[in-house]
C-alpha positions as CSV (number, residue, x, y, z in Angstrom):
1,M,101.8,-172.2,5.1
2,K,98.9,-171.3,7.3
3,H,99.5,-167.7,7.9
4,E,98.3,-165.5,5.0
5,K,101.4,-163.3,5.2
6,L,103.5,-166.5,4.5
7,A,101.6,-167.4,1.3
8,P,104.3,-165.7,-1.0
9,F,106.9,-168.0,0.5
10,A,105.1,-171.2,-0.6
11,Q,107.1,-173.1,-3.2
12,Q,110.1,-170.8,-2.7
13,K,113.7,-172.0,-2.0
14,Y,115.2,-168.7,-0.6
15,L,114.1,-165.8,1.5
16,S,115.8,-162.5,2.1
17,L,116.3,-161.9,5.8
18,E,116.9,-158.2,6.6
19,S,118.3,-157.6,10.1
20,F,119.2,-154.2,11.5
21,K,122.4,-152.7,12.8
22,K,122.3,-150.5,15.9
23,D,122.2,-147.4,13.7
24,G,119.1,-148.8,11.9
25,T,120.8,-149.8,8.7
26,G,119.3,-152.9,7.3
27,V,121.5,-155.8,6.1
28,R,120.0,-158.4,3.8
29,T,121.0,-162.0,3.4
30,P,119.5,-164.7,1.1
31,L,118.9,-167.9,3.1
32,W,117.4,-171.4,2.8
33,F,114.3,-171.7,5.0
34,A,111.7,-174.2,6.1
35,E,108.3,-173.5,7.7
36,Q,106.1,-175.3,10.2
37,D,102.9,-174.1,11.9
38,G,103.6,-170.5,10.9
39,T,107.2,-170.4,12.1
40,I,110.0,-170.1,9.6
41,Y,113.4,-171.6,10.4
42,V,116.7,-170.6,8.9
43,Y,120.3,-171.5,9.9
44,T,123.6,-169.8,9.7
45,L,127.0,-169.8,11.3
46,A,126.8,-169.1,15.0
47,N,129.3,-166.3,14.8
48,A,127.7,-164.6,11.8
49,W,126.9,-160.8,12.2
50,K,123.2,-161.5,11.6
51,V,123.1,-163.5,14.8
52,K,124.6,-160.6,16.7
53,R,122.2,-158.2,15.1
54,I,119.2,-160.3,16.0
55,R,120.4,-160.6,19.6
56,N,120.5,-156.8,19.7
57,N,117.2,-156.3,17.8
58,P,114.7,-159.1,17.1
59,H,112.8,-157.0,14.5
60,V,113.5,-158.3,11.0
61,R,111.9,-158.2,7.6
62,I,111.6,-161.2,5.2
63,A,110.8,-161.4,1.5
64,P,110.9,-164.3,-1.0
65,C,114.0,-164.0,-3.2
66,N,116.3,-165.9,-5.5
67,M,119.7,-167.4,-4.5
68,R,121.4,-164.0,-5.2
69,G,119.0,-162.1,-2.9
70,T,116.9,-160.4,-5.7
71,R,113.5,-160.0,-4.1
72,K,110.5,-161.8,-5.7
73,G,107.9,-160.3,-3.4
74,E,107.1,-157.7,-0.8
75,W,108.7,-157.3,2.6
76,V,106.9,-158.9,5.6
77,E,107.6,-157.5,9.1
78,A,108.6,-160.3,11.6
79,Q,110.3,-161.1,14.9
80,A,113.4,-163.4,15.0
81,R,114.8,-165.3,17.9
82,L,117.7,-167.8,18.3
83,V,116.5,-171.3,19.3
84,T,118.3,-174.1,21.1
85,G,117.6,-177.7,22.1
86,S,114.6,-179.5,20.6
87,E,113.4,-176.5,18.6
88,E,116.9,-176.1,17.1
89,Q,116.8,-179.8,16.2
90,L,113.3,-179.3,14.6
91,G,114.7,-176.5,12.5
92,H,117.5,-178.6,11.2
93,Q,115.2,-181.6,10.5
94,L,112.8,-179.4,8.5
95,L,115.7,-177.9,6.5
96,D,117.2,-181.3,5.9
97,K,113.9,-182.6,4.6
98,K,113.4,-179.6,2.3
99,Y,116.9,-179.3,0.9
100,G,117.9,-183.0,1.0
101,W,121.5,-183.9,0.0
102,Q,122.6,-180.3,-0.4
103,K,121.8,-179.5,3.3
104,K,123.2,-182.9,4.4
105,L,126.5,-182.1,2.6
106,G,126.6,-178.7,4.3
107,N,126.1,-180.5,7.6
108,L,129.0,-182.8,6.9
109,F,131.4,-179.9,6.1
110,S,130.3,-178.0,9.2
111,R,131.1,-181.0,11.3
112,L,134.5,-181.5,9.6
113,R,135.4,-177.8,10.0
114,Q,133.9,-177.8,13.6
115,R,131.8,-174.8,12.7
116,Q,129.1,-173.9,15.2
117,R,125.7,-173.2,13.6
118,A,122.7,-171.2,14.9
119,V,119.0,-171.8,14.1
120,I,116.8,-168.8,13.9
121,A,113.0,-169.0,14.3
122,I,111.0,-166.2,12.6
123,A,107.4,-165.3,13.4
124,V,105.3,-162.8,11.4
């Protein structure tokens, strides 16, 4: 992780993504993530509320956390954007590599249930 603000995320499995409602209320979600060249990639269901919140307001905060969302470090201010095409594929490839069979099993279930997924790129 090249960016100094990303150092707390090295060797972590989860990050807490806080996106903001229109009234400014933050909503936190623990997510798997992968990083390349200072950009963090996460994925979620395309119809998830966090996707709608990020479309309305790209400002987010991230922090390392455990699988239940309990923070393990300080919040870092960031910008999030939905990605498509080759960058979306890159995000999935990085996540597949990091999480192995667990992510691939999730991929299979998403295909079987015909669930659309979204990849979010996060820059600090």
